[in-house]
N, C-alpha and C positions, 0 to 999 in steps of 0.2 A: 186851187194852186196848193204846194206847199209839198214835203218829203214825207213820209209816212212810217210806220213801221209796223211790223206786224210779226206773228207767229203768235208764242204763249201769251204775251198783249198785244196790244194794238195800241196804235193812236196815231198826232202828227206830230212833227217837231214845229217848235215855233217859230213862225217866218222870220229870217232878220237877226236871229238871234242865238239859235239853239245848233247846231252842227250835227249833221248824221251819227257822229263816232262820241256824242256825249255821254256817251254809257262810258267811254275811254276815264270820265271824271267822277265816276262813281267804283269805278275795280280796275285794277288792274289789270288788262286785256287785249290781247289783239285780236282784229277782224281774219275772217274767213273771206274770200271774194266767192264770187258768186260766177258760177257761166253757165250760157245757155249752148244750142246748137242752132245754126244756122238751118233752114227749111222746115223745121216742126216745133223751134224755141222750147223744146224740151228741158229740163236744168241738169249740165250734166254732174257727172259724181266727183270729178276732178278737172283739170286742163289739160290731164295727158291724152283724153278717150279720144280717140279717132272719129268714131262715127254713132251717132245715137241706137243702140241696138234696140230698144223698145219700139221703135219705128221704120229701119229699111234692116235687109238683110245683108248688106254689105255695104262697106266704103263707096264704094262706083257708084249704090242705088242713091245713096243720101248727097253724094257731091251731084250727081245728075240734076237732083229733084231742087241741091239747093243752091245752084247755077242758074236755071230755069226763074224760079220766087225772087233771086235776090240778089244785091249790085256784084256777087264777085266776081271777079277778072277771069278769066279762061285759063289764068295761067293759076290762080288761086287753089289751093287743097288742105286747106284748113275749114273745119267747118265749126267749128267751137269758138265763140266768142265770148268776152268780160260783160257781164250785166252791171246795170245800175243799181244792184245791192251788194250788201257788206252782210256779213254774217256774226252773230255773237253768241257763244256759248258760254252762258256763266251756271259757274257749278256750285252748288253750294257747300260744299266741304271747302272748296278752293277762296271764292270770296265772298259769303255771305258776312263776316266777320267785318272784311275790310268794309263793304256797302254801308252793313249800317254804324262804323264808324265815322264814313262821307255824307252820311244822311242825319248826324248828330252834328256836324261842321256845316250844314247849310242850314239848319235851324238858328243859326247865327244871324242868319242874313235875312229870315224873313219875321214877319210881326206874328207872337205867340198865337193870337185868336187864328193866323192864317192854320199854322200848327194843331192847333186843337181843331181845327175843322177836319185836316186829312186827318187826323185819329180816329176821327170819329166812322170815316169812312173806310178804313184800311185793311178790316175784316169781311170787305162785302164784297163776296163773288164778283159784283158790277167793275169793281176797280181796275180789272183787266182791259178794260175794255174805255180807252181814251175817251172816245166820244160818248161814255154815259154820260146820262143826266145826273151822274151822282156827284160828279165834280161841280156842281150850281153854287151850293151853299159856299165850296173852297173859292171860287173863279169871285163870288160877289163880294164875301171878305176880302179877298187881293185888292180888291177894285177901291175899299175903302181908304185907301193908303196912297201918298201924293209920292213917296219914295219907295214905286215898285222895283222888286228886285224878280224882274220877271224870268229870266235867267234863271234863276236860284226856284224858284216858283216852279219851273215849269222840268228842272231837273229832281227835285225831289220830288214831282206826280213821278217821272219814268222811276226814281228808285222805290214809291211807295208800290208801285206794280209789278215789280222786279220782287222786292220784297215779298209781298202775296203770293207770287207763283212760290218763289223758293221753301216757303213755309210749309208749302202741300207736296213740292215734289225736288229732287236730288239737281235738278238743271231748268233753266231758262231759256228757252230759242228763240234768238229777235232779230229778225229781218228789217235792215234798214235801208231805205232807198236813199242813193247819192245819185245830184246831177249837179 
């Protein structure tokens, strides 16, 4: 159970405390919505596409299949739907300095031992995988504190992952599930 993020980094948002748009607390950015097609589930390039040209030869062919396989009403002619995913394209040139500043601000809310554990792993390639055991020592250190600031912990983890990618390439693309 829980909402995941994937793309250049991957992991799971903290259940009950971290929103799918938490990236907006790290950098000033707007998300893009993701659309897919009824009948084939392919990702649409934009909301204006009439039918999936990868799977069908015509709008009519796609519409026929979609009506057979889905709950489209007889009078519906829209073959595209909004997915439960939002997309962030974080650009190094535009967002990196703001990310670093916000990471510094978050440090004030976390114990220094936790920050030290994060810094031990921040240059390791495994950091882009939020499920990796590389975070075990950081989690163990965070568990030592009664006044846990879990939201800031998970936000900082997300920031460390983004920072790692932006240190190697110009963009970090993240797909975030929302429900």
